[in-house]
C-alpha angles and dihedrals in degrees: 000000000000104000130191111212129190123195092027095155097052129096094270096030096056091055093043092050090053092047092050092051092045088054091055100257125142109233130207107192118201108214137173103223146027089250092057090044090057091051097053092041090054088056093052104265129124109246124217119184112216149125114267090200088067096085094181092056092044092051090059090054091048091055088061095059139061099229143353143216121200116207103143121115134180099187091237100114124246101343097092096040091047090054092048092047089051089052094048094048088050100039098043097038114138094011137100093228112143120239126189118200126192123235129157144242096240093076090079094058120211119348140150096221110012118196133178094256095055119113112262123241105175126189115237094266093064103027090105093064094082092072104058093029092053091048096052095043091047093050129088091254118114089244130166124191119214114197107195123207118224101314124219134182131201112319091013095295115174128037093348089066087072087073094054090047093050126119123274129216126238091279093051096255115151113246113228126221100261119328092326092233093107119099124230116207107219147195133182121238091242094053093044092049089054090052092053092052093046091048091050091050103036113020119108088212132229091087145092131235125193110222101214126138095211092249107122110174123178118246087245091058090051092048091050090051089054095045095046128205093303094048134070140217130211129200115256127203132249089242094053090050091051092048093051101038105024125262098267096048094041092051089057092050090049092060115113104226136169127173138161105202089230097155094057090049096050100038103033102025092240113168114186110203105159123131111278121254091246089054092047092052092046091051092047090055088064 
C-alpha cells in the first residue's frame, strides 16, 4: 500500500514509519524542512516538504496514495487537525481508502477502566479534539481514530522523562508530579506503531481504538523506578506541578487514568508486548 504519513520524525512517527516499511508499505512522509526530509529518507521513505495547513495542497497528495496516517502536531489546538481533516474528506471522497487519525487518552478524564464508549471529560488542553475527531468519524471516509495512552520510547523517552528531570528536595529526593498516587495508562512506541499499521490494514473505519498496553503504573512507582533502591521520592503538590509545567499540561498529568486497550486486542488482534515503562526506567538507571 502507498501510505501518506505525517509526523514521521516524531517519537511515535519514527516508530510508525519503521513499522510501515517493515510491513512492506511504500511511505510518503510529509515534512516541514530539509533536515526532516533527510531523516525520513534515510529510513526508506519518500520525503515531500509541504505545509499541512494548506488543505488544498494536501488533498492533492492524498489522491496519489492508497491510505494515510496523521501523527503530526503543532500544539496550537484544532487548526492543524481541522486542515488535515478537510484535506482527507476532500482527497479521499468517494473512495474506500483507509485513514488513521490520532487522538489521545486524556479526553476521557480520570477513570479506573477507561473504554472507548465512556463519556468524555477532557481537561482544557484536549477539549478541542472533539471538533475535528467528530467531523472525520462522522464523515463518509473510512476513518479510524487511535487514542494513545502516555507514550514512551526506549529508556522512558517522551512525557515520562519529565519525571526524571523534575526538581529534588534538600535531601536529594525526587519530587513527583502531584501526590504520585495517580495512575498513568501507558504504551510503548513500538506497540503503538504496530497498532497504527494494523488499524490501517484491518479496521473497517468509523470507530475509535484506545492504544493502551494495560500497564497502568502510579507516578510514584515510576518515580521509584527512576530513583532506584538507593534513592528516594517525595510527593509534590498540584500547585507545584502547575507552576513548573503550566496549568493545562499539569492538569492532564494529574489525571488518574487506567485502561487496557481491550477493543483493539479483540477486534484487530493487537498484542502489545513491549517492555513496561517501569522496566524501561529501571533499565535506563543502569
